[in-house]
C-alpha positions in Angstrom: 165.8 9.8 46.4 162.2 9.3 45.6 160.7 5.9 45.4 159.3 4.5 42.1 156.7 2.0 41.1 158.0 -1.4 39.9 156.0 -4.2 38.3 157.5 -7.6 37.6 156.1 -8.4 34.2 157.3 -12.0 34.3 155.0 -12.7 37.3 152.0 -10.6 36.0 149.0 -12.5 34.9 147.4 -9.6 33.0 144.2 -9.4 35.2 144.1 -5.6 34.7 143.3 -4.8 38.3 146.1 -2.3 38.7 144.9 -0.4 35.5 141.4 -0.3 36.8 142.5 1.1 40.1 145.2 3.6 38.9 145.2 4.1 35.2 147.4 7.1 35.6 150.3 4.7 36.4 149.5 1.3 35.0 148.2 0.1 31.7 147.5 -3.4 30.3 149.6 -4.3 27.3 147.1 -6.4 25.5 149.6 -7.6 22.9 151.8 -9.1 25.7 148.9 -9.8 28.1 150.7 -8.1 31.0 150.4 -4.9 32.9 153.1 -2.3 32.6 154.1 0.9 34.5 153.6 3.9 32.3 154.6 6.4 35.0 157.3 4.9 37.3 157.6 8.2 39.2 154.2 7.4 40.5 150.9 9.2 40.9 148.3 9.1 43.7 150.0 7.0 46.4 146.8 5.8 47.9 145.7 4.3 44.6 149.1 2.8 44.0 149.0 1.3 47.4 145.6 -0.1 46.7 146.8 -1.6 43.4 149.7 -3.2 45.2 147.4 -4.7 47.8 144.9 -5.9 45.2 147.4 -7.6 42.9 146.6 -11.3 43.0 150.2 -12.4 42.3 151.9 -9.6 44.3 154.0 -8.4 41.4 153.8 -4.6 42.1 156.2 -3.0 44.6 157.6 0.4 45.6 161.3 0.6 44.8 163.5 2.9 46.9 
């Protein structure tokens, strides 16, 4: 089973860092002021890993 990208929207502060790093997978929902995963099956793993590491509230994870 492949891993997927998970973002806990309750913890997200809407900084937009993940979208800036990997717009193929993340987008900022400006109405709700949180990021959301638009492609849970992933994309460039190196960019997703960078987004995970750059998230100031650590709300992005890989899910097995």
